[in-house]
C-alpha positions as CSV (number, residue, x, y, z in Angstrom):
1,M,0.2,0.1,0.5
2,K,1.0,3.3,-0.8
3,T,2.6,5.3,2.0
4,I,3.3,8.7,3.2
5,V,5.6,9.0,6.2
6,T,7.0,12.3,8.3
7,H,7.9,12.9,11.4
8,I,5.9,12.2,14.5
9,S,3.9,15.8,15.9
10,P,3.9,17.5,12.7
11,D,4.0,20.7,12.3
12,L,2.1,23.3,9.7
13,D,4.7,22.5,6.8
14,A,5.4,18.3,7.2
15,V,0.9,18.7,7.1
16,T,0.9,20.3,4.4
17,A,3.1,18.4,2.4
18,C,0.8,15.1,3.1
19,W,-1.9,16.9,1.9
20,L,-0.4,18.3,-1.6
21,I,0.5,14.2,-1.7
22,K,-2.9,13.1,-0.9
23,R,-5.3,15.7,-3.3
24,F,-2.6,16.2,-6.3
25,L,-0.4,13.6,-6.7
26,P,-2.5,11.0,-9.1
27,G,-2.6,7.8,-8.1
28,W,-1.7,8.6,-4.0
29,Q,-5.0,10.1,-2.6
30,K,-5.8,6.4,-0.4
31,A,-2.4,6.7,0.6
32,Q,-1.8,6.1,4.4
33,I,0.4,8.5,6.7
34,K,2.3,6.7,9.2
35,L,5.1,8.4,12.3
36,V,8.2,8.5,12.7
37,P,10.5,10.0,14.8
38,A,11.9,13.3,13.1
39,G,15.1,12.4,11.1
40,E,14.4,8.9,10.5
41,T,12.4,6.3,7.8
42,L,10.2,4.1,8.2
43,D,11.9,0.9,9.2
44,K,15.8,2.9,8.6
45,I,14.8,1.8,4.7
46,S,16.7,4.4,3.1
47,P,13.7,7.4,1.7
48,D,13.5,7.4,-1.7
49,E,14.6,4.0,-2.3
50,D,10.4,2.2,-2.3
51,P,8.7,3.8,-4.7
52,E,5.4,3.0,-2.5
53,I,7.0,4.9,0.2
54,I,6.8,8.8,0.1
55,H,8.4,10.5,3.1
56,V,8.0,14.2,3.9
57,D,9.6,16.3,6.1
58,T,13.0,13.3,7.8
59,G,14.8,10.9,6.3
60,L,16.7,13.4,4.4
61,G,15.5,11.9,1.0
62,R,14.0,14.6,-1.6
63,F,11.4,16.1,-0.1
64,D,12.9,17.1,3.0
65,H,14.7,20.6,3.4
66,H,16.8,19.7,6.9
67,Q,19.9,18.5,4.8
68,T,20.6,22.8,3.7
69,S,20.6,26.4,5.3
70,A,18.2,27.5,2.2
71,K,15.1,29.0,3.2
72,I,12.7,26.0,1.3
73,C,10.5,23.4,3.2
74,A,9.1,20.7,2.6
75,A,5.8,21.7,1.6
76,L,8.0,24.0,-1.8
77,L,10.0,20.9,-2.0
78,V,6.9,18.0,-3.1
79,F,4.5,21.5,-4.3
80,N,7.7,22.1,-7.1
81,H,7.5,18.8,-8.3
82,L,3.7,19.1,-8.7
83,K,4.5,22.4,-10.3
84,E,7.4,20.8,-12.9
85,K,5.6,17.4,-13.3
86,K,2.2,19.9,-14.3
87,F,-0.7,17.8,-11.8
88,V,-1.6,20.6,-10.5
89,F,-1.9,23.7,-13.1
90,G,-4.7,27.2,-14.2
91,K,-6.3,28.7,-10.9
92,K,-5.5,26.0,-7.8
93,L,-1.5,26.8,-9.5
94,L,-1.3,30.2,-8.2
95,A,-3.4,29.7,-5.1
96,L,-1.5,26.7,-4.4
97,E,2.0,28.6,-4.6
98,R,0.6,31.3,-2.4
99,L,0.0,28.8,0.3
100,V,2.6,27.2,0.2
101,Q,5.0,30.5,-0.1
102,Q,3.1,31.2,3.6
103,V,3.6,26.9,4.8
104,N,7.6,28.7,3.7
105,F,7.1,32.0,5.8
106,F,6.1,30.3,9.3
107,D,8.6,27.1,9.2
108,H,11.5,29.9,9.0
109,F,9.6,31.8,11.9
110,G,8.5,34.8,10.1
111,E,6.2,36.1,12.6
112,I,9.4,37.3,14.2
113,K,9.0,39.9,11.7
114,L,5.7,41.2,11.0
115,K,4.8,44.4,12.9
116,N,4.2,43.9,16.7
117,P,4.7,39.8,16.4
118,D,4.2,40.0,20.3
119,L,-0.3,40.9,20.0
120,D,-2.9,38.5,21.1
121,C,-5.1,38.7,17.2
122,Y,-1.8,37.1,16.0
123,E,-2.3,34.5,18.6
124,F,-4.8,33.0,15.7
125,L,-2.3,32.3,13.3
126,L,-2.2,28.8,11.8
127,P,1.4,27.7,12.4
128,I,1.1,29.0,16.2
129,V,-2.1,27.1,16.4
130,I,-0.8,24.3,15.6
131,D,2.0,24.3,18.1
132,S,0.7,25.9,20.9
133,G,-2.2,24.5,21.4
134,L,-3.6,21.4,18.3
135,R,-0.5,19.4,19.5
136,T,-0.9,19.5,23.0
137,L,-5.0,18.9,22.6
138,M,-3.7,15.8,20.2
139,I,-1.3,13.6,21.0
140,K,-1.8,11.3,17.8
141,G,-0.1,13.1,15.1
142,N,-2.5,11.3,12.2
143,E,-5.5,12.9,14.6
144,L,-4.2,16.2,13.7
145,I,-2.6,15.6,10.5
146,E,-6.6,15.3,9.4
147,Y,-8.2,18.0,12.0
148,L,-6.1,20.1,8.9
149,F,-6.3,18.5,5.7
150,P,-10.3,20.2,5.6
151,I,-8.7,24.0,6.7
152,L,-5.6,23.4,4.2
153,D,-8.8,22.6,1.2
154,S,-10.7,25.5,2.4
155,L,-6.7,27.8,3.0
156,V,-6.9,27.3,-1.6
157,I,-10.7,28.9,-1.6
158,T,-9.5,31.2,-0.2
159,F,-6.3,32.2,-2.4
160,Q,-8.2,31.7,-4.9
161,K,-11.3,34.2,-4.0
162,K,-8.3,36.9,-3.6
163,I,-6.5,36.6,-6.6
164,E,-9.7,37.3,-8.3
165,A,-10.2,40.0,-6.0
166,E,-6.9,41.6,-7.5
167,R,-7.2,41.6,-10.0
168,E,-11.4,42.9,-10.5
169,I,-9.8,45.6,-8.3
170,E,-7.4,46.4,-11.1
171,K,-10.5,46.9,-13.1
172,G,-13.2,48.8,-10.2
173,L,-13.5,52.4,-10.6
174,Q,-11.6,54.3,-8.6
175,F,-12.3,57.8,-7.6
176,P,-11.9,59.9,-3.9
177,S,-15.1,61.0,-2.5
178,R,-15.6,62.5,1.1
179,W,-14.9,59.5,2.5
180,G,-11.5,59.1,0.5
181,R,-10.5,57.0,-1.6
182,T,-13.3,55.1,-3.0
183,L,-13.8,52.2,-4.9
184,I,-16.5,50.4,-6.7
185,V,-16.8,46.4,-8.2
186,L,-18.5,44.6,-10.5
187,S,-18.5,41.3,-8.9
188,K,-19.6,38.3,-7.6
189,N,-16.7,38.0,-4.8
190,E,-17.1,39.3,-1.3
191,E,-13.6,39.4,-1.3
192,V,-13.4,42.3,-2.8
193,I,-15.2,44.1,-0.3
194,K,-12.4,43.2,2.2
195,L,-9.6,43.0,-0.1
196,G,-10.2,46.8,-0.8
197,L,-10.2,48.8,2.4
198,R,-6.9,46.3,3.8
199,R,-5.5,48.1,1.0
200,G,-6.6,51.4,1.5
201,F,-9.7,52.2,0.3
202,K,-11.9,54.2,2.7
203,L,-15.3,53.2,1.3
204,V,-15.6,50.0,-1.2
205,A,-18.6,48.9,-3.0
206,R,-19.7,45.8,-4.7
207,K,-22.5,45.0,-7.0
208,D,-23.4,41.5,-8.1
209,P,-23.7,41.3,-11.7
210,E,-25.9,38.2,-11.8
211,I,-28.0,38.9,-8.1
212,G,-28.2,43.2,-8.7
213,N,-27.3,43.4,-4.9
214,I,-25.6,46.0,-4.0
215,R,-22.8,45.9,-0.7
216,I,-21.0,49.0,1.1
217,K,-18.4,49.3,3.9
218,T,-16.1,51.9,5.2
219,T,-13.0,51.6,7.3
220,P,-14.6,51.8,11.1
221,G,-14.6,55.2,12.6
222,K,-16.8,57.7,12.4
223,K,-15.2,59.6,10.7
224,Y,-16.7,57.2,7.5
225,H,-20.2,56.7,8.8
226,L,-22.9,55.7,5.8
227,K,-25.6,58.0,7.3
228,D,-25.9,60.1,4.9
229,L,-25.4,58.5,2.0
230,Y,-27.6,56.2,3.5
231,K,-30.6,58.7,3.2
232,K,-30.5,59.8,-0.3
233,I,-30.3,56.3,-1.8
234,L,-33.2,55.6,0.1
235,E,-35.3,58.5,-1.7
236,I,-34.0,57.2,-5.0
237,D,-33.9,53.3,-5.1
238,K,-37.4,53.0,-3.0
239,N,-38.6,49.4,-3.7
240,A,-34.9,48.1,-2.4
241,T,-34.0,46.0,1.2
242,W,-31.6,48.4,2.5
243,F,-29.9,47.9,6.0
244,F,-27.7,50.5,7.7
245,H,-26.0,48.5,9.8
246,A,-25.8,50.2,14.0
247,S,-21.8,50.8,13.2
248,G,-22.8,53.3,10.7
249,N,-19.5,51.4,8.2
250,M,-21.7,49.1,7.3
251,L,-24.9,49.8,4.0
252,L,-26.1,46.3,3.1
253,N,-28.7,46.0,-0.1
254,G,-28.6,41.6,0.7
255,S,-27.0,39.3,2.4
256,T,-27.0,34.9,2.3
257,K,-29.0,35.4,6.0
258,N,-31.7,37.3,4.4
259,P,-33.2,35.3,0.8
260,Y,-35.9,37.5,1.2
261,F,-34.3,40.9,-0.5
262,V,-35.2,42.8,-3.0
263,P,-32.2,43.5,-4.6
264,S,-30.9,47.2,-6.2
265,S,-31.9,48.7,-9.0
266,L,-29.0,51.0,-9.3
267,T,-26.5,50.8,-11.9
268,I,-22.8,51.4,-11.1
269,D,-22.8,54.4,-12.5
270,Q,-25.3,55.5,-11.0
271,L,-24.2,54.7,-7.6
272,V,-20.7,56.4,-8.7
273,D,-23.3,59.5,-9.6
274,I,-24.7,59.1,-5.5
275,I,-21.7,58.6,-3.3
276,K,-19.4,62.0,-5.5
277,K,-22.7,64.3,-5.6
278,I,-22.3,63.8,-1.2
279,R,-19.9,66.5,0.9
């Protein structure tokens, strides 16, 4: 039976390397995963001796990196092999590349380079959750690996959405308004709003090209309140379902939480005109 071998108490790099093989290497989807003491191999064999056994992050074989000082990791070595053999391609390839770059970053203690690295919010980072919490709670390494596989699956989707949002932001309408740098995008991708605000836009609006609903958000704070915009939109777009959030920084027409909303009739050009006229 095909077998993937990694070290006991696996970290994010080891888990990601196993996940890449099981998800993307043809014929290895049902492979079993076995754990050995760090640095060792299964039954003391040479790490690359048996084609039915792949060692990752242990054993000093082709998918281990502990024999070099280069800033690489096991997941990156596996990914490069999959890429070279064209087992991954297209949008998924781009997403996986971004994902693996982050795994490599954290495998070399990259979080120390983050701004204010001792902030509590960083305790939610997956590598830290694994090292500080999950590896303590889940004594069996295989249990940890199985737990993390769906999370890695979801991260592929996250990166795909982010990459698409980056492209859509470049195509969006950008202009100055009362709130500051403003962005309006025609897109189904909700990530556009989050990424736009993280990139420094003060107001971001997204209109779904199929459903027609509009979602508007600003940087948190009273300075970026949307009350005046809300009043003006209600005057013009009387039949649509609009929700003005108590924070004052979200103006929402439609949500997955309310399937019975009436989408806005406003076009992108009309919305731009309304926003520009508010002083």
